[in-house]
C-alpha positions in Angstrom: 19.6 6.5 -11.2 17.5 9.6 -11.0 16.6 11.2 -14.3 16.5 15.0 -14.2 15.3 17.4 -16.9 17.0 20.8 -16.6 15.4 23.7 -18.5 17.9 26.6 -18.4 18.9 28.9 -21.2 22.1 30.2 -19.6 24.7 27.7 -20.8 27.2 28.3 -17.9 24.5 28.0 -15.3 23.2 24.8 -16.9 26.7 23.3 -17.0 27.3 24.1 -13.3 24.0 22.5 -12.3 24.6 19.4 -14.4 28.2 19.0 -13.0 27.0 19.5 -9.4 24.2 16.9 -9.7 26.0 14.3 -11.7 29.4 14.2 -9.8 28.4 11.6 -7.3 26.8 9.3 -9.9 23.2 9.3 -8.5 21.7 11.6 -11.1 21.6 11.9 -14.9 20.8 15.4 -16.1 19.4 16.2 -19.6 19.6 19.9 -20.4 17.1 21.8 -22.5 17.6 25.5 -23.4 14.1 26.3 -24.8 10.5 25.1 -25.1 11.1 22.8 -28.1 14.1 21.1 -26.6 12.3 20.7 -23.2 9.1 19.2 -24.7 11.1 16.9 -27.1 13.1 15.5 -24.2 10.1 15.2 -21.9 8.2 13.1 -24.4 11.2 11.0 -25.3 12.4 10.1 -21.8 11.0 9.3 -18.3 12.1 12.0 -15.9 11.9 11.8 -12.1 12.2 15.6 -11.5 12.3 18.9 -13.5 14.5 21.9 -12.7 13.2 24.9 -14.6 14.3 28.5 -14.9 11.3 30.7 -14.9 12.9 33.6 -16.8 13.6 32.0 -20.2 14.4 34.1 -23.2 12.0 32.1 -25.4 8.5 31.9 -26.9 7.3 30.5 -23.6 8.7 31.2 -20.1 9.4 28.4 -17.6 5.9 28.5 -16.1 4.2 28.2 -19.4 6.4 25.2 -20.3 5.7 23.5 -17.1 1.9 24.0 -17.5 2.1 22.2 -20.8 4.4 19.4 -19.6 2.2 18.7 -16.6 -0.7 17.9 -18.9 1.3 15.0 -20.2 2.6 13.6 -16.9 2.9 14.9 -13.3 6.6 15.3 -12.2 7.9 17.2 -9.3 9.1 20.7 -10.3 11.8 22.9 -8.8 11.8 26.5 -10.2 14.9 28.6 -10.5 14.4 32.4 -10.6 16.6 35.5 -10.3 13.8 37.7 -9.2 11.7 37.6 -5.9 8.7 38.9 -7.8 5.3 38.2 -6.2 3.4 38.3 -9.5 5.7 35.7 -11.0 5.6 33.5 -7.9 1.8 33.6 -7.8 1.8 32.4 -11.4 4.2 29.7 -10.6 2.0 28.5 -7.6 -0.7 27.6 -10.1 1.5 24.8 -11.3 2.0 23.5 -7.8 5.8 23.3 -7.7 7.7 21.4 -5.0 10.3 24.2 -4.4 11.9 27.4 -5.5 15.6 28.3 -5.7 16.5 32.0 -5.8 19.6 32.7 -7.8 22.4 32.7 -6.9 22.4 29.5 -4.9 25.1 27.1 -3.8 25.6 23.4 -4.5 24.4 22.3 -1.1 21.1 24.3 -1.5 20.6 22.8 -4.9 21.2 19.2 -3.9 19.1 19.5 -0.7 16.2 21.1 -2.6 16.2 18.4 -5.3 16.3 15.6 -2.7 13.5 17.0 -0.7 11.3 17.6 -3.7 11.9 14.1 -4.9 11.2 12.6 -1.4 8.0 14.7 -0.9 6.7 13.6 -4.4 7.3 9.9 -3.6 5.4 10.3 -0.3 2.5 11.9 -2.2 2.5 9.0 -4.7 2.6 6.4 -1.9 -0.3 8.2 -0.3 -2.4 7.9 -3.5 -1.6 4.2 -3.7 -2.6 3.6 -0.1 -5.9 5.5 -0.5 -6.7 3.5 -3.7 -6.0 0.3 -1.9 -8.3 1.4 1.0 -11.1 2.2 -1.4 -10.8 -1.2 -3.0 -11.1 -2.9 0.5 -14.5 -1.1 1.1 -16.0 -3.2 -1.7 -16.0 -6.2 0.7 -18.2 -4.6 3.3 -22.0 -5.1 3.6 -24.4 -2.2 3.5 -24.8 -2.1 7.3 -21.0 -2.3 7.8 -20.5 0.7 5.5 -23.2 2.6 7.4 -21.4 1.9 10.7 -18.0 2.9 9.1 -19.4 6.2 8.1 -20.6 6.9 11.6 -17.2 5.7 13.1 -15.6 8.5 11.0 -17.5 11.1 13.0 -15.8 9.8 16.2 -19.0 8.4 17.9 -18.8 5.5 20.4 -20.5 2.2 19.8 -23.4 3.2 22.1 -23.9 6.5 20.1 -23.6 4.6 16.8 -26.3 2.2 18.0 -28.7 5.1 18.8 -28.0 6.6 15.4 -28.7 3.4 13.5 -31.4 2.1 15.9 -29.5 -1.1 16.8 -27.9 -2.4 20.0 -24.4 -1.6 21.2 -23.6 -5.3 21.1 -24.6 -5.4 17.4 -22.4 -2.4 16.6 -19.4 -4.0 18.3 -19.9 -7.2 16.3 -20.1 -5.2 13.1 -16.9 -3.3 14.1 -15.2 -6.7 14.7 -16.2 -7.9 11.2 -15.1 -4.6 9.6 -11.7 -4.8 11.2 -11.3 -8.4 10.0 -12.3 -7.5 6.4 -10.1 -4.4 6.4 -7.2 -6.3 8.0 -7.1 -3.9 11.0 -6.4 -4.9 14.6 -7.7 -2.1 16.8 -10.4 0.5 17.0 -7.6 3.2 16.7 -6.5 1.7 13.4 -10.2 1.6 12.2 -10.6 5.3 13.1 -7.3 6.1 11.3 -8.5 4.2 8.3 -11.6 6.4 8.1 -9.6 9.6 8.4 -7.2 8.7 5.6 -9.7 7.3 3.1 -12.2 9.2 1.0 -15.4 7.7 2.3 -17.4 9.2 -0.5 -16.7 5.9 -2.2 -18.5 3.9 0.5 -21.8 3.8 -1.3 
């Protein structure tokens, strides 16, 4: 079940959102009406997503609360706002939210926005894991293999790589074969894709 923290000071709006998201049994919504309640709940429980009204009548507005919570743990955020104000939205952008919902919104808009924010965050997390795994694989390469991998990332052919490193094309091809084996890759295309999706600053 998905745990959602709802930060909303308007009781009726909070109740409507909670009812909409919980009625199919796939979400559990914890409501907070102010900064203290939001921080207490966030520390106490493990949330998958936050829905936060920007315009809170409290010591901190929604953006300030999210800035503080994100220092504790990164969670996808969907902002609610009644105003299409560029200054406010520019402030909100600094916290890198996953979506905005402009009041008034309907149930379908709410559910779709929450689902997309959750999905995009999971894809991002999976990407981080994949990159970390790729970086770990680089540790098994020799110095020469790492040099060749760096040049492969520039899109050069085996012949061009050989000229760059002053070795034969045959030697380059043999190194590529060894690199693919160590990285558990099958084709040159996969090798090129690996170089494009991995931070090669970690090669040396």
